[in-house]
C-alpha positions as CSV (number, residue, x, y, z in Angstrom):
1,M,101.3,144.3,141.8
2,P,98.7,146.3,143.5
3,E,99.7,148.4,146.6
4,T,96.8,147.1,148.7
5,P,98.6,144.7,151.2
6,P,97.5,141.0,151.0
7,L,95.5,139.3,153.9
8,P,97.7,137.4,156.4
9,I,98.3,133.7,155.6
10,I,98.5,131.0,158.3
11,Y,100.1,127.7,157.1
12,V,99.1,124.5,158.8
13,R,101.3,121.6,158.0
14,G,100.3,117.8,157.9
15,Y,100.9,114.7,159.8
16,A,104.1,113.8,161.3
17,M,104.0,110.2,162.2
18,R,107.1,109.1,164.2
19,D,108.6,111.1,167.0
20,K,111.8,111.8,164.9
21,D,109.3,113.2,162.3
22,I,107.9,115.6,164.8
23,Q,111.3,116.6,165.9
24,G,112.4,117.4,162.5
25,T,109.3,119.5,161.9
26,V,109.7,121.6,165.0
27,D,113.3,122.0,164.1
28,D,112.4,124.0,161.0
29,P,111.3,127.6,161.5
30,F,108.8,127.1,158.5
31,Y,107.8,123.6,159.4
32,G,108.7,122.4,156.0
33,F,106.8,124.9,153.9
34,S,109.8,126.6,152.7
35,R,110.9,123.6,150.8
36,G,111.4,123.9,147.0
37,S,112.5,121.5,144.3
38,T,115.0,121.0,141.6
39,H,113.3,118.6,139.3
40,V,114.1,117.6,135.7
41,R,111.8,118.4,132.8
42,I,112.2,117.1,129.1
43,G,113.2,120.2,127.0
44,A,112.5,120.6,123.2
45,D,115.7,118.8,122.2
46,N,114.4,115.7,124.1
47,E,117.1,116.1,126.9
48,P,116.4,116.5,130.6
49,R,117.0,120.0,131.9
50,F,117.0,121.8,135.2
51,F,113.8,123.5,136.5
52,G,113.8,125.0,139.9
53,F,111.0,125.9,142.1
54,E,112.0,128.1,145.0
55,G,109.1,127.1,147.3
56,A,105.8,128.7,147.8
57,L,106.7,131.0,150.9
58,L,109.6,132.5,149.1
59,R,107.5,133.1,145.9
60,L,104.8,134.6,147.9
61,M,107.3,137.0,149.4
62,T,108.9,137.9,146.2
63,D,105.8,137.9,144.0
64,W,103.1,139.5,146.4
65,G,105.1,141.3,149.1
66,Y,104.6,139.1,152.0
67,T,107.0,138.8,155.0
68,D,107.4,136.2,157.6
69,R,105.9,136.7,161.0
70,Y,108.9,136.3,163.3
71,E,110.1,139.1,165.4
72,R,113.1,138.2,167.5
73,G,112.3,134.6,166.8
74,L,108.9,134.8,168.3
75,Q,105.2,134.6,167.2
76,P,102.1,133.5,168.9
77,G,102.1,129.6,169.3
78,P,99.6,126.9,170.5
79,T,99.4,125.9,174.2
80,R,98.1,123.0,176.2
81,P,95.2,123.7,178.6
82,G,96.7,125.2,181.9
83,V,100.2,125.7,180.3
84,D,101.6,129.1,179.4
85,G,102.7,129.4,175.6
86,A,106.4,130.1,175.2
87,G,106.0,131.3,171.7
88,T,103.8,134.3,172.2
89,A,105.2,137.6,171.2
90,G,103.1,140.8,171.6
91,A,105.5,143.0,169.7
92,L,104.1,141.5,166.6
93,D,101.1,143.6,166.8
94,D,102.7,146.5,165.2
95,L,104.0,144.5,162.1
96,P,102.3,144.5,158.7
97,P,100.4,141.3,157.8
98,G,102.5,138.4,156.5
99,I,102.8,134.6,156.6
100,W,102.3,132.8,159.9
101,I,103.1,129.3,160.7
102,Y,100.9,127.5,163.1
103,R,103.4,125.5,165.1
104,Y,101.0,123.0,166.8
105,Y,103.6,120.3,167.1
106,D,106.0,122.3,169.3
107,V,104.0,121.2,172.5
108,S,104.7,117.5,171.4
109,T,108.4,117.6,171.6
110,G,110.7,117.6,174.8
111,S,113.4,119.7,173.1
112,H,111.1,122.7,173.7
113,G,110.9,122.0,177.4
114,H,107.4,120.4,177.6
115,D,106.9,117.5,180.1
116,D,103.8,116.3,178.4
117,T,104.9,115.3,174.7
118,T,101.6,113.5,173.6
119,R,100.3,114.8,170.5
120,L,97.5,117.4,170.4
121,P,94.2,115.8,169.4
122,I,92.7,117.5,166.2
123,E,90.2,119.2,168.4
124,E,92.8,120.9,170.6
125,A,95.0,121.7,167.6
126,A,91.8,123.4,166.1
127,E,91.3,125.3,169.3
128,G,94.8,126.7,169.2
129,L,94.5,127.6,165.6
130,Y,91.2,129.4,166.6
131,D,93.3,131.5,169.1
132,L,95.9,132.4,166.4
133,V,93.3,133.5,163.9
134,R,91.5,135.5,166.5
135,H,94.9,137.3,167.7
136,I,95.4,138.3,164.1
137,R,91.8,139.4,163.7
138,R,91.8,141.4,166.8
139,E,95.2,143.1,166.3
140,R,94.8,143.9,162.6
141,G,91.1,144.0,161.8
142,Q,91.7,141.6,159.0
143,K,90.5,138.2,158.0
144,V,93.0,135.5,157.5
145,V,93.6,132.9,154.7
146,L,94.4,129.3,155.8
147,V,96.8,127.2,153.6
148,A,97.2,123.6,154.6
149,H,98.7,120.3,153.6
150,S,97.3,117.0,154.4
151,M,96.1,116.5,157.9
152,G,96.6,120.3,158.3
153,G,93.4,120.6,156.3
154,L,91.6,118.6,158.7
155,V,92.9,120.8,161.6
156,C,91.3,123.6,159.5
157,R,88.1,121.6,158.8
158,S,87.7,120.9,162.7
159,L,88.3,124.7,163.4
160,I,85.4,125.7,160.8
161,E,83.0,123.0,161.6
162,R,83.4,122.3,165.3
163,T,85.3,125.0,167.2
164,Y,83.4,128.0,165.6
165,R,80.0,126.3,165.9
166,M,80.5,125.3,169.5
167,K,81.3,128.9,170.3
168,S,78.2,130.0,168.4
169,E,80.6,132.2,165.9
170,L,80.6,132.3,162.2
171,A,84.0,131.0,160.7
172,S,83.4,133.4,157.8
173,D,83.7,136.3,159.9
174,D,87.4,135.6,160.6
175,I,88.5,133.4,157.6
176,D,88.4,134.7,154.1
177,R,89.3,131.4,152.2
178,V,91.0,128.0,152.6
179,F,93.4,126.2,150.3
180,T,94.3,122.5,150.9
181,Y,97.0,120.6,149.3
182,A,96.2,116.7,149.3
183,T,94.1,116.9,152.4
184,P,92.1,113.6,153.0
185,H,88.8,115.4,153.5
186,G,87.0,112.0,153.2
187,G,89.7,110.1,155.3
188,I,92.2,107.6,154.2
189,D,90.9,104.3,152.8
190,F,92.7,101.3,151.9
191,V,92.1,99.0,149.0
192,R,90.0,96.0,149.6
193,A,92.8,93.5,150.2
194,A,94.1,95.7,153.1
195,D,90.7,96.3,154.7
196,I,91.8,94.3,157.8
197,L,94.8,96.9,158.2
198,E,92.3,99.7,158.0
199,K,90.2,98.3,160.8
200,A,93.3,97.7,163.0
201,R,94.5,101.3,162.4
202,D,91.1,102.6,163.5
203,F,90.9,100.4,166.5
204,F,94.4,100.7,167.9
205,G,95.1,104.2,166.6
206,P,98.9,104.1,166.6
207,W,100.6,107.4,166.5
208,D,97.0,108.9,166.2
209,M,96.5,107.2,162.8
210,D,92.9,106.7,163.6
211,T,92.5,110.4,162.9
212,F,91.8,109.4,159.2
213,G,89.0,106.9,160.0
214,D,85.3,107.7,159.9
215,D,84.6,107.3,163.6
216,R,87.4,109.8,164.7
217,M,86.4,112.2,161.9
218,Q,82.8,112.3,163.2
219,E,84.2,113.3,166.5
220,F,86.3,116.3,165.4
221,L,84.0,117.5,162.5
222,R,80.8,117.9,164.2
223,V,79.3,119.1,167.4
224,E,77.5,117.0,170.0
225,G,74.0,116.6,169.2
226,D,74.5,117.3,165.4
227,E,71.4,115.5,164.5
228,A,71.5,116.7,160.9
229,R,74.7,115.0,160.3
230,E,73.7,111.9,161.9
231,Q,70.4,111.6,160.2
232,A,71.7,112.3,156.7
233,G,74.5,109.9,157.0
234,F,78.1,110.9,157.7
235,D,80.0,112.3,154.6
236,P,83.2,114.1,156.0
237,R,83.7,115.7,152.6
238,R,80.6,117.7,153.0
239,L,80.5,121.1,155.0
240,L,77.3,120.7,157.1
241,D,76.8,124.4,157.6
242,T,77.2,126.4,154.5
243,D,76.0,129.5,156.4
244,N,79.0,129.1,158.7
245,F,81.4,128.8,155.9
246,D,80.8,128.6,152.1
247,P,82.4,125.6,150.3
248,S,83.1,127.9,147.2
249,R,85.8,129.5,149.5
250,V,87.6,126.3,150.1
251,F,90.0,125.3,147.2
252,C,91.2,121.6,147.0
253,L,94.2,120.6,145.1
254,V,94.4,116.7,144.4
255,G,97.4,114.9,143.6
256,T,97.4,111.8,141.2
257,N,101.0,110.6,141.3
258,A,101.1,107.5,143.6
259,D,104.3,106.2,142.0
260,D,106.5,108.9,143.3
261,Y,105.5,108.4,146.9
262,S,107.9,106.1,148.7
263,G,106.8,103.5,151.2
264,V,104.4,100.7,151.7
265,I,101.5,102.9,152.3
266,S,101.2,103.6,148.5
267,K,100.5,100.1,147.9
268,V,97.6,99.8,150.3
269,V,95.8,103.0,149.3
270,G,96.1,102.0,145.6
271,I,96.9,103.8,142.3
272,K,94.0,106.1,142.3
273,S,95.7,108.3,144.9
274,D,98.9,110.6,145.4
275,G,100.4,107.7,147.2
276,L,98.6,108.4,150.5
277,V,95.3,109.9,149.8
278,Q,92.8,108.5,147.3
279,T,91.8,111.2,144.7
280,D,88.1,110.5,145.4
281,E,88.6,111.5,149.1
282,A,90.8,114.7,148.6
283,S,88.2,117.3,148.0
284,V,85.1,119.1,149.6
285,V,81.7,118.7,148.0
286,D,80.8,121.8,145.9
287,S,84.3,123.3,146.3
288,P,86.5,124.2,143.4
289,T,89.0,121.3,142.7
290,A,92.0,120.7,140.4
291,W,93.9,117.5,139.8
292,V,97.8,117.6,139.2
293,H,100.2,114.8,138.5
294,R,102.0,115.2,141.9
295,S,102.6,112.8,144.8
296,H,101.7,113.5,148.4
297,G,105.3,114.5,149.5
298,G,108.8,113.9,148.6
299,R,111.0,115.0,145.6
300,Y,107.8,115.4,143.4
301,G,105.5,116.4,146.2
302,I,102.4,118.6,145.6
303,V,103.4,121.3,148.1
304,N,106.9,122.0,146.6
305,S,105.6,122.2,143.1
306,E,105.0,125.0,140.5
307,E,101.5,123.5,139.9
308,G,100.6,124.0,143.5
309,Y,101.9,127.5,143.7
310,Q,100.2,128.6,140.5
311,H,96.8,127.5,141.9
312,L,97.5,129.1,145.2
313,Q,98.2,132.6,143.8
314,R,95.4,132.5,141.5
315,F,92.9,131.4,144.1
316,L,94.2,134.0,146.4
317,F,94.8,137.0,143.9
318,G,92.6,136.2,140.9
319,D,90.0,138.5,139.8
320,T,88.1,136.2,137.4
321,R,86.7,132.8,138.2
322,I,86.1,130.5,135.2
323,H,84.1,127.3,135.3
324,A,84.2,125.2,132.1
325,S,81.4,122.5,131.5
326,L,80.2,120.2,128.6
327,R,76.5,120.3,128.0
328,G,74.1,118.7,125.7
329,V,75.8,115.4,126.0
330,E,72.9,113.0,125.4
331,G,75.1,111.0,122.9
332,L,77.5,110.3,125.9
333,S,75.0,109.6,128.6
334,A,72.1,107.8,126.8
335,A,70.6,105.2,128.9
336,G,71.6,101.7,127.7
337,G,74.2,103.3,125.3
338,P,78.1,102.8,125.5
339,R,79.8,104.3,128.5
340,H,82.1,107.2,128.0
341,Q,84.9,108.9,129.7
342,A,86.2,112.5,129.3
343,E,89.8,113.7,129.8
344,V,90.7,117.3,130.3
345,T,93.9,119.2,130.6
346,L,94.4,123.1,131.1
347,A,97.4,124.9,130.1
348,I,98.1,128.7,130.7
349,R,100.1,130.6,128.3
350,G,103.7,131.2,129.7
351,L,103.5,128.4,132.3
352,P,105.8,125.3,131.8
353,I,103.4,122.9,133.5
354,L,99.8,121.8,133.1
355,L,97.5,123.5,135.7
356,H,94.8,120.7,135.6
357,E,95.2,117.3,134.3
358,R,92.4,114.5,134.6
359,T,93.4,111.7,132.2
360,A,93.0,108.1,132.1
361,A,96.7,107.6,132.1
362,H,96.7,109.1,135.7
363,H,93.7,106.9,136.8
364,C,91.4,110.0,137.2
365,P,89.3,110.6,134.1
366,I,85.8,112.0,134.3
367,E,83.2,109.3,134.2
368,V,80.1,110.4,132.2
369,E,77.1,108.4,133.9
370,P,73.7,107.7,132.1
371,G,71.5,110.5,132.2
372,T,74.2,113.2,132.7
373,E,73.2,116.6,131.5
374,I,76.2,118.6,132.5
375,V,79.8,117.4,132.7
376,D,82.0,119.7,134.9
377,L,85.3,120.1,133.4
378,L,87.2,122.4,135.5
379,T,87.3,125.6,137.7
380,T,90.1,127.9,137.5
381,Y,91.1,131.6,138.4
382,L,92.8,134.2,136.2
383,S,94.5,137.3,137.6
384,S,94.9,140.5,135.6
385,D,98.0,141.1,137.8
386,L,99.8,138.3,136.2
387,V,99.4,139.5,132.6
388,P,102.9,140.4,131.3
389,E,103.4,144.1,131.2
390,G,103.6,145.7,127.7
391,G,101.4,142.9,126.3
392,D,97.8,143.1,124.9
393,G,96.0,142.5,128.1
394,W,94.8,139.0,127.2
395,M,94.9,136.0,129.3
396,R,95.3,133.0,127.2
397,Y,94.9,129.3,127.9
398,V,94.0,126.0,126.3
399,I,91.6,123.3,127.2
400,S,92.4,120.0,125.7
401,L,89.3,117.7,125.7
402,K,89.2,114.0,124.7
403,V,86.3,111.5,124.8
404,A,86.7,107.8,124.9
405,E,84.2,105.1,124.5
406,L,84.5,102.2,126.9
407,P,83.9,98.5,126.0
408,P,80.9,96.7,127.4
409,S,81.5,94.3,130.0
410,D,80.7,91.4,127.5
411,R,83.0,93.1,124.8
412,W,84.6,89.8,123.9
413,G,81.4,87.7,124.0
414,V,79.7,89.1,121.0
415,G,82.3,88.3,118.3
416,F,84.3,90.7,116.1
417,D,82.8,93.7,114.2
418,F,84.6,96.1,112.0
419,R,82.3,98.6,113.1
420,D,83.6,98.5,116.6
421,F,85.8,101.3,118.0
422,T,89.5,100.7,118.9
423,E,90.0,101.0,122.5
424,Q,93.3,102.8,122.4
425,L,92.0,105.8,120.1
426,P,89.6,108.3,121.5
427,A,86.3,108.7,119.9
428,W,87.0,112.5,119.6
429,E,89.5,115.0,120.8
430,D,90.4,118.6,120.3
431,R,91.9,121.8,121.8
432,L,89.9,124.8,122.7
433,L,92.1,128.1,122.7
434,V,90.6,130.8,124.8
435,A,91.6,134.3,125.4
436,I,90.0,136.6,128.1
437,R,90.5,140.2,129.0
438,R,88.6,142.8,131.1
439,D,87.1,145.8,129.3
440,G,86.1,147.9,132.2
441,E,83.5,146.1,134.2
442,Q,83.0,143.5,131.5
443,H,84.9,140.4,130.4
444,R,85.5,139.9,126.8
445,T,86.0,136.1,125.8
446,E,87.2,134.8,122.6
447,A,87.4,131.0,121.8
448,V,88.3,128.9,118.8
449,W,88.6,125.1,118.3
450,H,92.1,124.1,117.0
451,S,90.4,121.9,114.3
452,A,87.7,124.3,113.1
453,G,89.2,127.9,113.2
454,T,85.9,129.4,113.6
455,R,86.1,132.0,116.3
456,E,83.3,132.8,118.8
457,E,83.1,135.6,121.1
458,S,81.1,137.1,124.0
459,R,81.2,140.3,126.1
460,G,79.0,138.8,128.8
461,A,79.2,136.4,131.7
462,Q,79.0,133.2,129.6
463,L,80.2,131.9,126.3
464,S,78.8,128.7,124.8
465,I,81.1,127.2,122.0
466,S,79.6,124.4,120.1
467,L,81.5,121.4,119.5
468,P,83.1,120.9,116.0
469,E,81.1,118.6,113.6
470,Q,83.0,115.3,114.7
471,G,82.6,116.1,118.3
472,R,78.9,116.7,118.0
473,E,78.7,113.4,116.1
474,V,79.9,111.6,119.3
475,A,78.6,113.8,122.2
476,G,75.3,114.9,120.6
477,P,73.9,117.6,118.1
478,D,73.6,120.3,120.8
479,A,77.0,119.4,122.6
480,A,78.9,122.5,123.5
481,V,81.6,123.8,126.1
482,V,80.2,126.5,128.2
483,L,82.5,129.1,129.9
484,A,80.9,130.7,132.8
485,L,82.9,133.8,134.1
486,S,82.2,135.6,137.3
487,E,84.0,138.1,139.5
488,W,86.5,136.9,142.2
489,T,87.7,139.2,144.9
490,P,91.4,138.9,145.6
491,A,92.4,138.3,149.2
492,R,93.5,141.8,150.0
493,A,93.1,143.9,153.1
494,R,89.8,146.0,153.1
495,S,87.8,147.6,156.0
496,S,86.1,145.0,158.1
């Protein structure tokens, strides 16, 4: 790995509902972020086999040279107004950058000697996070990276959108980028049959659960007199002031596995979720987003997953950003024509997992609306540092693409016709094999469809690959997958 040290990381954990959940959190030096997993995978012999993921913190330490930020058991911590912080450690100022845990639940437990054990409101938690960010920024002269799970992402959003703006400061001056796992950026909604429960949650707010409703989110995501947000209508998924922080610096990882999340809550949020957060509410508008078949937490949770770590390290240390889109799709989006869905997966050579997975089976396909000109497929990051030593320098991956035609609403009212499609079969599917390498300041890209075998290549920032003949018959004569490549600066220390 390069010798330039990485930027400091601050981890911000999610919601702890009950008092015993808070106590369990504060009893862990890493607030649960050190947890790994030992889940089974089906091998080539069709038998389950062990697959261990050591945890993202340990992987960051072993892969990228991070160290934890504890010195004699101390690090700067949050405080309540007028109360001295027991966790402050000035000796840390001499240490190299590393991983910090924002321990904002410490002040809410009596086991740490606090008389007032009420939960910190999101606004106060964001203020404490601001103090920690400024401490690191002041002592090290470096920006920080925020990595958050679930409600922790809302603490980060409140910091960026409310705290910094109230102080008339730019969040981008202190924060380099933000990575969120399964954060309810749009709140937590219940399915229609459970609307009454959602209204009761927002009205009574037990255990501060109203945090995830629109009214409360408006309070901690905007400043008083924020007329622009009030006039435009409140959409918590949208960053209001992009000059304050660019949404392209926020990566959102969305989970799609509701079945593996235990508890009644998975029933009231519905199957289009990770068991707690609905997939439509788990991203920031105009931010890079990836979907993985993981649940909100537990044994198959999104934080303690190989998929999550691979996205995290590439977003932090990748040097190439790739956006794939499908264009020229008038055959899929013609007004009055049949409706279509697209499914897409991404596999990177050498990884035993799918890095991106939007499929109908996981209730998250891409809906192609009438009049659509561009279908966004995925955004990912590649790192030259992760290319195996002794190899040929190519970064290889495969995009699997499937297009399905949906039956009209009156499908069974028009009689049977042998020309009708079969619902269980795609109208078209194929795999695009892509290889990218850096030649000095340029990218060299090669791509070939699995079914066609005709190689296309580019030495520029964009490569357009026409769909094979069968694909063009379905999507349109000009249909093509376009790969747009751009430079991405790794999160490493540099002069401020």
